[in-house]
C-alpha positions in Angstrom: 0.5 -30.6 37.5 2.4 -33.0 34.9 0.5 -34.5 32.0 1.8 -37.7 30.2 1.3 -38.3 26.6 0.0 -41.8 25.8 2.7 -44.8 24.6 1.9 -44.3 20.9 1.0 -40.6 20.6 3.0 -38.3 18.2 3.0 -34.7 18.6 3.6 -32.9 15.1 4.2 -29.2 14.6 5.7 -27.1 11.8 6.7 -23.6 11.9 7.9 -21.0 9.6 11.6 -19.7 9.6 10.7 -17.3 12.6 9.4 -20.3 14.7 5.9 -19.3 14.3 3.5 -22.0 14.2 2.2 -23.3 10.6 0.7 -26.6 11.5 -0.2 -28.4 14.8 -1.7 -31.8 14.9 -4.6 -32.7 17.4 -2.7 -34.3 19.8 -0.3 -31.1 20.2 -3.6 -29.0 20.8 -4.7 -31.5 23.5 -1.6 -31.6 25.3 -1.0 -28.0 25.1 -4.4 -27.3 26.3 -4.8 -24.7 23.4 -7.2 -24.5 20.4 -5.9 -24.5 16.7 -6.8 -20.7 16.6 -4.7 -19.9 19.6 -1.6 -21.8 18.2 -1.5 -21.1 14.5 0.7 -18.0 13.8 2.0 -18.1 17.2 5.7 -18.7 18.2 6.6 -22.1 19.1 7.7 -21.0 22.6 4.2 -20.1 23.5 4.5 -23.6 25.2 8.0 -23.1 26.6 8.5 -24.2 30.2 10.5 -21.9 32.7 12.5 -25.3 33.7 13.9 -25.6 30.3 17.4 -24.8 30.0 18.1 -22.1 27.2 21.4 -24.0 26.5 19.2 -26.9 25.1 17.2 -24.5 22.6 20.7 -22.8 21.6 21.7 -26.4 20.9 18.7 -27.1 19.1 18.6 -23.8 16.7 22.2 -24.3 16.0 21.7 -27.5 14.7 18.6 -27.0 12.7 19.7 -23.9 11.1 22.5 -25.9 10.0 20.1 -28.4 8.4 21.0 -31.0 11.1 18.4 -32.8 12.8 18.4 -33.1 16.6 16.6 -35.0 19.3 16.1 -33.4 22.7 14.4 -34.0 25.9 11.8 -30.8 26.5 9.3 -30.1 29.1 6.7 -27.8 27.8 4.1 -25.5 29.5 0.6 -25.7 28.9 -2.1 -23.1 28.4 -3.5 -24.0 32.1 0.0 -24.0 33.5 0.4 -28.0 33.4 3.8 -29.4 32.1 4.5 -32.3 29.9 7.7 -33.8 29.0 8.6 -34.9 25.3 11.5 -36.5 23.3 11.5 -34.1 20.2 13.0 -34.6 16.8 13.4 -31.5 15.2 14.6 -30.9 11.3 14.9 -28.3 9.1 12.2 -28.2 6.2 13.9 -27.1 2.8 12.8 -26.1 -0.8 14.0 -27.5 -4.1 17.2 -25.3 -3.7 18.0 -26.5 -0.4 16.9 -23.4 1.5 15.1 -23.6 4.8 11.6 -22.5 4.4 10.4 -23.8 8.0 11.1 -26.5 10.5 9.3 -29.8 11.6 9.1 -31.4 14.8 7.7 -34.9 16.1 7.6 -35.6 19.7 7.2 -38.8 21.6 6.7 -39.7 25.3 9.9 -40.0 26.7 11.1 -43.0 29.0 10.7 -42.5 32.7 14.3 -44.0 33.0 15.7 -41.2 30.8 13.9 -38.4 32.6 15.5 -39.5 35.7 18.8 -38.6 34.1 17.4 -35.6 32.2 15.5 -33.7 35.1 18.5 -33.4 37.4 20.9 -32.6 34.7 18.4 -29.8 33.3 18.1 -28.5 37.0 22.0 -28.4 37.4 22.2 -26.5 33.9 19.5 -24.0 34.8 21.4 -23.3 38.0 24.6 -22.7 35.9 22.6 -20.6 33.4 21.4 -18.2 36.2 24.9 -17.2 37.5 27.1 -17.6 34.1 24.5 -17.5 31.3 24.1 -20.1 28.4 28.1 -20.6 28.3 27.8 -22.1 32.0 24.9 -24.4 30.8 27.0 -25.6 27.9 29.8 -26.5 30.1 27.5 -28.6 32.4 26.2 -30.5 29.5 29.8 -30.8 27.9 31.2 -31.8 31.1 28.7 -34.7 31.5 29.4 -35.9 27.7 33.0 -35.9 28.3 32.8 -37.8 31.5 30.4 -40.6 29.8 32.8 -40.3 26.7 29.8 -39.9 24.2 28.7 -37.2 21.9 25.2 -35.2 22.5 23.3 -37.5 20.2 24.9 -40.8 21.5 23.8 -39.5 24.9 20.1 -38.8 24.3 19.6 -41.8 22.1 21.1 -44.1 24.6 18.9 -43.0 27.6 15.7 -43.2 25.5 16.5 -47.0 24.6 
């Protein structure tokens, strides 16, 4: 079953540099169907859904490890096997010296019109990844961006408007 966030909800989480959860807000716990005790200290990928292309996570990690923010559409899996879509904004958290000390993510409810584009794209990326790995998934994404004449960021922002 797919769950939906409320229009004005924000899911917030923080992780350490290894991706282990150090903070989750109440809405995260509610949507993920976990308690705080079940989440803290666990890898953030505890909510990874099998319908999520690995290519998107590679892009996400490449960007945030370079201290660049990223917006991405993500389907998450709940403790009870349900799913929910988000538009995530993920950034690196740094100390006074500029060293990455963790990551911060805020997720909102995505527009239905955006998901109408993302769902078939992700399905195509997953299919490509099964036969050709992440490089094949990247090719599917890059071909779409080239066809539309936009960068990844321009595409993601434009479909959420």
